[in-house]
C-alpha positions as a printed NumPy array, in Angstrom:
array([[-25.052,  18.448,   8.435],
       [-22.898,  21.217,   9.828],
       [-19.184,  21.501,   9.106],
       [-18.497,  20.959,  12.793],
       [-20.347,  17.617,  12.735],
       [-18.417,  16.509,   9.653],
       [-15.116,  17.366,  11.322],
       [-16.101,  15.492,  14.486],
       [-17.135,  12.434,  12.439],
       [-13.808,  12.494,  10.561],
       [-11.884,  12.752,  13.844],
       [-13.82 ,   9.801,  15.244],
       [-13.158,   7.726,  12.096],
       [ -9.439,   8.57 ,  12.271],
       [ -9.339,   7.549,  15.933],
       [-10.986,   4.222,  15.094],
       [ -8.472,   3.576,  12.306],
       [ -5.537,   4.368,  14.603],
       [ -7.025,   2.096,  17.266],
       [ -7.404,  -0.757,  14.782],
       [ -3.83 ,  -0.352,  13.483],
       [ -2.478,  -0.399,  17.035],
       [ -4.432,  -3.567,  17.835],
       [ -3.028,  -5.289,  14.743],
       [  0.517,  -4.183,  15.574],
       [  0.101,  -5.492,  19.112],
       [ -1.113,  -8.887,  17.831],
       [  1.861,  -9.17 ,  15.472],
       [  4.237,  -8.209,  18.285],
       [  2.651, -10.836,  20.548],
       [  3.453, -13.524,  17.967],
       [  7.127, -12.785,  18.711],
       [  6.669, -12.48 ,  22.486],
       [  7.166,  -8.713,  22.136],
       [ 10.868,  -9.37 ,  21.442],
       [ 12.01 ,  -6.382,  19.396],
       [ 14.891,  -8.298,  17.788],
       [ 12.63 , -11.085,  16.571],
       [ 10.009,  -8.593,  15.432],
       [ 12.513,  -6.549,  13.41 ],
       [ 13.917,  -9.754,  11.874],
       [ 10.356, -10.72 ,  10.888],
       [  9.74 ,  -7.378,   9.171],
       [ 13.137,  -7.518,   7.431],
       [ 12.31 , -10.976,   6.1  ],
       [  8.951,  -9.747,   4.831],
       [ 10.653,  -6.801,   3.168],
       [ 13.133,  -9.098,   1.403],
       [ 10.323, -11.371,   0.213],
       [  8.432,  -8.366,  -1.123],
       [ 11.541,  -7.043,  -2.902],
       [ 12.225, -10.424,  -4.492],
       [  8.633, -10.805,  -5.663],
       [  9.112,  -7.863,  -8.023],
       [  5.553,  -6.796,  -7.27 ],
       [  6.601,  -3.863,  -5.11 ],
       [  9.055,  -1.014,  -5.57 ],
       [ 11.154,   0.31 ,  -2.707],
       [ 12.859,   3.643,  -2.323],
       [ 16.556,   3.303,  -1.585],
       [ 17.67 ,   4.821,   1.693],
       [ 20.245,   7.623,   1.429],
       [ 23.088,   5.32 ,   2.529],
       [ 22.132,   2.523,   0.109],
       [ 23.613,   2.096,  -3.336],
       [ 20.746,   2.242,  -5.853],
       [ 19.828,  -1.155,  -7.277],
       [ 19.959,  -0.813, -11.05 ],
       [ 18.267,  -3.584, -12.926],
       [ 19.825,  -4.89 , -16.127],
       [ 18.054,  -3.633, -19.196],
       [ 16.489,  -6.155, -21.526],
       [ 17.096,  -3.733, -24.388],
       [ 20.563,  -4.443, -25.898],
       [ 20.668,  -0.975, -27.495],
       [ 20.385,   0.649, -24.073],
       [ 23.774,  -0.727, -22.993],
       [ 25.785,   1.705, -25.15 ]])
């Protein structure tokens, strides 16, 4: 297989992935009647649930105060 064919196949695969992501985003938006306020509220709620689960880590935005968890090591509090 030539390099050109490989590149074309990769471009096609990327286009298919982008297409699939857009379809999913459209379906989610449709669940909220394409109302941007409701959609943003939905994603904010999901984010909060994910934060509270402790399963995921989030980077703090530049204007956020870092969330420092309390250490379980009593010697670390000195």
